LUMTOR-99327 format. One line per 5 residues: number of its first residue (from 1); their letters; for each residue x, y, z of C-alpha. Coordinates in Angstrom, 3 decimals, m for minus. Each point is the difference from the previous one (the first is absolute). Layout:
REM residues N
NUM	A	X:Y:Z  ... .
***
This chain:
REM residues 473
1	MGSKE	29.843:m19.442:m44.420  m2.437:m0.237:2.922  m1.095:1.384:3.342  3.535:0.443:1.358  1.015:2.229:m2.885 .
6	IFALR	m3.220:2.044:0.327  0.507:0.491:3.743  3.627:0.965:m0.665  m1.033:2.692:m2.481  m2.473:1.407:2.552 .
11	KEGRK	2.703:0.056:2.658  2.249:1.960:m2.357  m2.795:2.530:m0.493  m0.595:m1.026:m3.628  m3.721:m0.413:0.550 .
16	KQALD	m1.169:0.586:m3.559  2.482:m2.580:m1.332  m1.205:m2.462:2.679  m3.586:0.441:m1.179  0.979:m0.397:m3.656 .
21	MARAE	1.797:m3.261:0.835  m2.966:m1.315:1.985  m2.339:0.706:m2.872  2.345:m1.656:m2.500  0.462:m3.119:2.131 .
26	FSGNE	m3.620:m0.397:1.178  m0.991:m2.524:m2.663  0.944:m3.401:1.349  0.301:1.225:3.604  m3.709:0.534:0.683 .
31	NDLWF	0.028:m2.498:2.909  3.448:0.737:1.426  m0.792:1.761:3.300  3.459:1.510:0.396  m0.123:1.407:m3.519 .
36	LRAYA	m3.535:1.350:0.599  1.158:1.663:3.212  2.852:1.660:m1.871  m2.396:1.136:m2.741  m2.519:1.325:2.547 .
41	WTLYD	2.643:2.028:1.825  1.118:1.647:m3.251  m3.595:1.098:m0.558  m0.136:1.141:3.612  2.996:2.273:m0.602 .
46	QVKQI	m1.772:1.768:m2.850  m3.326:0.366:1.799  1.650:1.165:3.219  1.673:2.855:m1.844  m3.348:1.044:m1.471 .
51	VDDYE	m1.751:m0.158:3.389  2.843:1.900:1.690  m0.280:2.751:m2.617  m3.767:0.084:0.484  0.215:0.203:3.801 .
56	NNRLA	2.612:2.759:m0.149  m1.993:2.062:m2.525  2.498:m0.579:m2.793  m2.672:m1.840:m1.998  m3.472:1.441:m0.510 .
61	PSALS	m2.901:m2.216:1.093  m1.388:0.229:m3.530  3.198:m1.581:m1.373  0.202:m2.791:2.564  m2.274:m2.485:m1.742 .
66	EQMAP	1.689:0.368:m3.367  3.437:m0.781:1.435  m0.994:m2.641:2.524  m2.577:m2.063:m1.884  2.329:m1.782:m2.499 .
71	YMREF	2.285:m1.319:2.753  m2.927:m1.188:2.130  m1.596:m1.768:m2.963  3.324:m1.696:m0.667  0.244:m1.020:3.645 .
76	SKMAS	m3.515:m1.475:0.057  0.839:m2.168:m3.033  3.044:m1.641:1.580  m0.393:0.158:3.792  m2.811:m2.408:0.938 .
81	PLRGD	2.485:m2.733:1.059  1.509:2.512:2.448  m3.140:0.410:2.113  1.061:0.021:3.643  3.535:1.095:m0.890 .
86	SAFSQ	1.434:3.285:1.277  0.524:1.241:m3.566  m3.726:m0.451:m0.628  m1.082:1.822:3.168  2.445:2.868:m0.556 .
91	MLRLA	m1.490:0.672:m3.409  m3.413:0.072:1.682  1.402:2.508:2.485  0.978:2.318:m2.859  m3.395:m0.508:m1.598 .
96	GKASK	m1.687:1.054:3.228  2.140:3.131:0.255  m1.045:1.065:m3.498  m3.608:m1.173:0.312  m1.556:3.459:0.399 .
101	DWQDF	1.033:1.180:m3.481  0.790:m3.240:m1.818  m3.106:m0.604:m2.059  0.486:m3.762:m0.430  0.671:m0.733:3.679 .
106	LAFAR	m3.319:m1.709:0.730  0.328:m2.366:m2.953  3.563:m0.822:1.036  m1.116:m0.575:3.603  m2.703:m2.429:m1.120 .
111	WAGTE	2.641:m1.982:m1.890  2.389:0.104:2.964  m2.603:m0.818:2.661  0.410:0.819:3.676  1.306:m3.236:1.508 .
116	DFPDE	3.283:m0.747:m1.813  2.271:1.831:2.410  2.789:m1.674:1.988  m0.793:m0.344:3.704  2.197:2.947:0.977 .
121	DKAPF	m2.034:2.287:m2.261  m3.245:m1.100:1.628  1.117:1.268:3.418  0.548:3.558:1.277  3.532:1.127:0.741 .
126	INDQG	1.893:2.652:1.964  1.932:2.546:m2.061  3.320:1.652:0.850  m1.800:2.729:1.955  m1.712:m2.573:2.213 .
131	RKIDS	m3.391:0.554:m1.628  m2.310:m2.923:m0.700  m0.793:m0.253:m3.717  m2.926:m1.971:m1.393  0.823:m3.026:m2.084 .
136	LQKRF	0.633:0.255:m3.723  m3.035:m2.211:m0.574  m2.292:2.334:1.981  1.320:3.062:m1.823  m0.562:m1.718:m3.350 .
141	KRAIG	m3.603:m0.756:0.955  m0.510:3.624:1.006  1.307:1.085:m3.396  m2.570:m2.279:m1.617  m2.756:1.583:2.102 .
146	RKTAT	1.065:3.518:m0.936  0.209:m0.758:m3.711  m3.322:m1.827:0.079  m1.725:3.064:1.445  1.691:2.225:m2.598 .
151	KALEH	m0.949:m2.262:m2.915  m3.579:m0.363:1.233  m0.362:3.799:0.039  1.194:0.237:m3.610  m2.978:m2.022:m1.280 .
156	VTDPD	1.980:m0.948:m3.131  1.910:m3.058:1.074  m0.292:m3.787:m0.053  m2.852:m0.862:2.414  1.448:m3.471:0.627 .
161	LVAWG	3.299:1.562:1.024  m1.731:2.350:2.433  m2.062:m2.890:1.353  3.214:m1.907:0.699  1.458:3.039:1.779 .
166	RSVLE	m3.159:0.344:2.072  0.273:m3.627:1.077  3.607:0.513:1.120  m1.030:3.090:1.961  m2.900:m1.842:1.608 .
171	ESLKE	2.199:m2.909:1.093  2.693:2.362:1.246  m2.553:1.800:2.177  m1.058:m3.316:1.499  3.631:m0.652:0.919 .
176	DPNDQ	0.548:3.507:1.387  m3.310:1.835:0.567  1.741:2.937:1.727  2.410:0.859:m2.814  m0.632:3.689:m0.704 .
181	WLNYY	1.129:m0.114:m3.624  m2.142:m2.985:m0.897  m3.008:1.646:1.642  0.696:3.236:m1.857  0.030:m1.752:m3.377 .
186	QSQLD	m3.126:m1.981:0.854  m1.702:3.226:1.092  0.711:1.426:m3.456  m1.636:m3.057:m1.573  m2.968:0.232:2.391 .
191	LLNGD	m0.485:3.619:m1.106  0.155:m1.068:m3.639  m2.625:m2.668:0.712  m2.277:2.586:1.631  0.293:m1.541:3.468 .
196	LKQAK	0.613:3.262:1.832  m0.632:m1.399:3.473  2.558:m2.758:m0.391  2.447:2.439:m1.581  m0.230:2.234:3.077 .
201	LRLGP	0.257:m2.918:2.410  3.226:m1.160:m1.622  1.459:3.481:m0.225  m0.758:1.011:3.614  2.815:m2.011:1.665 .
206	VLRRQ	2.422:1.130:m2.718  m0.821:3.646:0.648  0.458:m0.359:3.746  3.528:m1.271:m0.535  0.774:2.366:m2.892 .
211	SGAAW	m1.927:3.148:0.948  3.017:2.106:m0.953  0.200:m1.408:m3.538  m1.740:1.429:m3.051  m1.005:m3.188:m1.832 .
216	PWGLL	m2.648:m1.392:2.421  m1.626:3.413:0.370  m0.186:0.280:m3.771  m1.759:m3.346:m0.254  m2.433:0.855:2.811 .
221	GEILE	m0.836:3.192:m1.854  m0.883:m2.056:m3.076  m2.144:m2.373:2.052  m1.926:2.854:1.615  m0.700:1.931:m3.209 .
226	NESRG	m3.390:m1.638:m0.536  m0.994:0.204:3.673  1.159:3.424:1.157  1.706:2.439:m2.323  1.003:2.154:2.961 .
231	DAIIC	1.730:m2.871:1.791  1.660:m1.063:m3.238  1.425:3.508:m0.435  1.366:m0.082:3.565  1.720:m3.346:m0.583 .
236	LTNAV	1.496:1.036:m3.327  1.105:3.299:1.499  1.676:m1.811:2.865  1.748:m2.233:m2.530  1.603:2.950:m1.801 .
241	QVARE	0.867:1.681:3.299  1.827:m3.006:1.482  1.727:m1.038:m3.247  3.781:0.103:0.188  0.488:0.160:m3.775 .
246	EQEVA	m2.202:1.426:m2.711  0.010:m3.238:m1.982  m1.914:m1.690:2.849  m3.069:2.138:m0.727  0.391:0.596:m3.718 .
251	KVRFR	m3.467:m1.417:m0.731  m1.551:1.009:3.304  0.292:3.716:m0.762  m2.150:0.044:m3.112  m2.552:m2.324:1.617 .
256	LAHLL	m0.109:2.476:2.877  m0.238:2.939:m2.415  m2.983:m1.638:m1.719  m1.889:m0.438:3.292  0.788:3.540:1.121 .
261	ALEQR	m1.331:1.320:m3.288  m3.241:m1.948:0.485  m0.324:1.802:3.344  0.645:3.312:m1.824  3.195:0.521:1.965 .
266	FDEAA	1.663:1.121:m3.205  3.033:1.868:1.346  1.002:m3.016:2.106  m0.668:m2.322:m2.922  2.188:2.133:m2.260 .
271	YQAEK	2.875:m0.162:2.500  m0.092:m3.808:m0.005  m0.265:m0.194:m3.786  2.933:2.389:m0.399  2.160:m2.070:2.392 .
276	ALSYR	m0.856:m3.177:m1.917  0.799:1.636:m3.341  3.287:1.507:1.189  1.214:m3.350:1.260  m0.653:m1.670:m3.329 .
281	QESGY	1.587:2.774:m2.006  3.108:0.069:2.204  0.318:m3.792:m0.123  m0.653:m0.278:m3.720  m3.069:m2.180:0.487 .
286	KVPSE	m3.030:m0.112:m2.251  m3.006:2.016:1.208  m2.951:m2.417:0.412  m3.381:0.799:m1.501  m1.612:0.531:3.418 .
291	LTQLI	2.478:2.760:0.813  m0.293:1.499:m3.485  m3.743:0.441:0.566  0.616:1.789:3.295  2.531:2.485:m1.348 .
296	SSDWY	m2.248:0.688:m3.009  m2.849:1.191:2.239  m1.092:3.626:0.360  0.453:m0.007:3.772  3.614:m1.113:m0.323 .
301	AAALK	0.785:2.693:m2.532  m1.698:2.643:2.170  1.842:m1.008:3.181  3.323:m0.079:m1.842  m0.585:3.410:m1.611 .
306	EGNLK	m1.082:1.688:3.234  2.660:m1.684:2.126  m2.589:m1.627:2.236  1.580:m3.442:0.363  m0.876:m0.975:3.564 .
311	PLANV	1.642:m2.781:2.039  m2.172:m2.064:2.305  m0.040:0.461:3.769  1.475:m2.742:2.191  m2.469:m2.879:0.469 .
316	THAAM	1.897:m2.273:2.392  m2.620:0.149:2.759  m2.907:m0.566:m2.387  1.820:m2.935:m1.621  0.586:m1.631:3.379 .
321	EILKS	m3.683:0.373:0.827  m0.874:m1.835:m3.224  2.423:m2.747:0.975  m1.647:m0.260:3.426  m3.427:m0.351:m1.588 .
326	LDQLE	1.443:m2.661:m2.298  1.300:m1.852:3.044  m3.472:m0.228:1.475  m1.240:m1.909:m3.033  2.354:m2.881:0.542 .
331	LIYTA	1.029:m0.210:3.630  m0.267:m3.302:1.807  m0.216:0.242:3.782  1.636:m2.456:2.384  m0.645:m0.114:3.732 .
336	GAIDH	2.980:0.501:2.278  1.004:1.272:3.423  2.653:2.447:1.145  2.908:m2.106:1.257  2.444:2.665:1.156 .
341	INPSK	1.213:3.511:m0.759  3.508:1.127:m0.909  0.164:3.742:0.794  3.560:0.429:m1.322  m1.034:m1.308:m3.422 .
346	ALSYV	m3.475:1.564:0.220  m1.644:m3.330:m0.806  m2.899:m2.005:1.401  0.260:m3.721:m0.685  m3.199:m1.850:m0.799 .
351	ATSSS	m0.418:m3.777:0.386  m2.212:m1.648:m2.616  0.854:m3.628:0.892  2.295:m1.848:2.369  2.930:0.467:m2.386 .
356	DGTSL	m0.956:2.879:m2.299  m0.705:3.666:0.318  0.757:3.449:m1.309  0.941:3.433:1.267  m1.738:3.357:m0.088 .
361	SHRKF	2.240:3.022:m0.456  m1.010:2.850:2.306  1.058:2.449:m2.690  m2.364:m1.533:m2.514  m2.690:m0.934:2.522 .
366	PDAAG	0.300:2.540:2.851  m3.240:m1.145:1.660  1.500:m3.464:0.450  2.560:1.383:2.468  m2.678:0.216:2.696 .
371	LIPGT	m1.103:m3.642:m0.249  1.048:m2.063:3.015  1.123:m3.657:m0.196  m2.914:m2.378:m0.231  m2.160:2.394:m2.017 .
376	IIEIG	m1.771:m1.867:m2.786  m0.014:1.749:m3.371  m0.397:m0.853:m3.676  2.886:0.508:m2.417  m0.828:1.001:m3.578 .
381	HARNE	2.332:m1.262:m2.707  m0.157:m0.277:m3.769  m0.651:m3.212:m1.851  3.052:m2.289:0.064  1.882:2.384:2.306 .
386	SAPVA	0.628:m0.059:3.729  1.210:3.566:0.541  m2.676:2.030:1.841  m1.750:2.754:m1.915  m2.597:0.883:2.644 .
391	WRAST	m1.345:m1.117:3.364  m3.326:0.266:1.757  m1.414:m0.731:3.457  m1.622:m3.358:0.632  m3.133:m0.770:1.965 .
396	ASSIP	1.326:m3.453:0.918  0.945:m0.660:3.610  2.277:m2.909:m0.876  1.583:m1.912:m2.864  m0.352:m3.689:0.888 .
401	GLCET	3.350:m1.721:0.057  1.919:3.280:m0.306  m1.230:2.661:2.426  m2.068:m1.059:3.007  m0.702:1.001:3.612 .
406	FSGIV	1.171:m2.260:2.853  m0.779:0.070:3.727  1.891:m1.896:2.685  2.693:0.092:2.661  3.275:1.834:m0.575 .
411	ERHEG	3.160:m1.777:1.163  3.303:1.817:0.280  2.970:m1.556:1.831  3.188:1.354:1.487  2.811:0.472:m2.555 .
416	QPFAF	m2.359:m0.137:m2.971  m0.714:3.263:m1.860  m2.931:m1.630:m1.792  m3.216:m1.546:1.312  m2.887:m2.230:m1.082 .
421	LRSDA	m3.736:0.300:0.168  m1.457:m3.416:0.810  m3.505:m0.326:m1.437  m2.433:m2.808:m0.764  0.545:0.704:m3.718 .
426	GDVYI	3.774:m0.370:0.304  3.102:1.846:1.160  0.848:3.483:m1.209  3.583:1.272:0.044  0.379:3.473:1.525 .
431	PPELA	3.104:1.796:m1.344  2.254:1.976:2.392  m1.376:3.419:m0.998  m3.436:m1.091:1.326  1.160:m2.463:2.679 .
436	CEFPV	1.907:2.714:1.861  m3.342:1.387:1.169  m0.675:m3.130:2.047  1.538:m0.787:3.418  2.165:m3.091:0.416 .
441	DEQMS	m1.572:m3.111:1.559  m3.328:1.666:0.695  m3.118:m1.535:m1.499  m1.970:2.394:m2.150  m2.898:m0.395:m2.344 .
446	GTCVA	0.029:1.722:m3.344  m1.609:0.394:m3.406  2.119:0.690:m3.052  m0.133:0.274:m3.768  2.427:m2.461:m1.563 .
451	LRRAN	1.272:m0.777:m3.478  0.837:m3.475:m1.223  3.434:0.498:m1.564  3.170:m1.894:m0.825  3.092:0.899:2.032 .
456	KQGKV	3.545:0.257:m1.377  0.418:m3.767:0.297  m3.168:m0.583:m2.026  m2.070:m1.230:2.963  m3.598:1.234:m0.156 .
461	GWRAV	m1.798:1.091:3.156  m2.100:2.699:1.608  1.721:3.233:1.041  m1.655:2.770:2.000  0.071:3.433:m1.622 .
466	QFLEA	m2.418:1.920:2.223  m1.492:m0.494:3.500  m3.602:1.006:0.451  m0.082:m0.526:3.752  2.014:m1.547:2.815 .
471	ALG	m0.636:m0.434:3.712  1.439:m1.777:3.014  m1.465:m3.458:0.434 .
***
């Protein structure tokens, strides 16, 4: 008996018999890679069924660890020689899928490490719908970050294990400082460490990209609790109002109820507590002690008896104002100049170097629509991001090497829709939309604002974007 027979049993659908054979034949085959692959795939079959049941709500999260742990322990005892093999990485994929509710995930991940993936699992790929999916390795590292934050909040776990998870998260952020999930998990750890400023700085870019999701608003509410109870209530309220499913804000509601009660907004607090309780009762979940304290209070009983449960008013505008104020804490401003305007797309394009730039949406920044080419402004963007969050006027009259003023003689010849301004500082290309204002073969003097930009062929040169004055020579 050997690997061929085990693979044959799997192919026939006799997966339990394949696993039994692998276990029986393991002694003496500990270094046979083909046998180990066959053994690993039989374990994969069992774990995949468990994870499929878990993902499709056929297996309760509370039962996941009990069913999954024995197979994963078995795998970790026999699979080290398979590091770098597809069987190894596919078991890590299943581990990552179950990581949220599998209690031993972090310990397993430390044993597995983050580097023993085949090359194809270290690269992103395009799925059948044409969507780009992050690599298996990156998703595994994210799972480590999430579980590290969860374990750190529990305060009852192996500190060395959490320290290892923190180190993985730190290195992952160095590799991809813009990853929203990694920043979200690190923000949770910053909050736990009492570094509220850093927690907000990390969460800001996440919120801008996920302003319609409940989870970042819930975390911002936690961060703001010690600074501004009113702002914290707004953020937590926005979280419950944008949530698509009740389970997203299961813990947010009784945190919100607690803060509302401290503000003596008892009827609103009772509404949130009642929603949190109903969800747990309907789902068969245990009622946590924090919620038990809320529903045992006199104000809750009074509101329930008198039918005064009061939902909160919409806070979208107030939440966005908090996000704007958060932006101002972390914006980095970069000088640039208006290159050109696309009215059909309602965009103004801003040059920040000879080859780089960004665009300002007139819908998001209506005041930018009135800026003419050559106008120097400053673009505000978040740390590690290039997308503009704000803009402001600049007092600068030029940006050396990017936006400068040139004076000289304009030359336009017959049959050429373009022209050149010949100056002592160099030649400036005048595109057709500006050159058409000049007569052919007549010498004229002129002063223009020009940008130093790369053309479609990659050649860098000065291009006029605005004429300040022109006269016959």
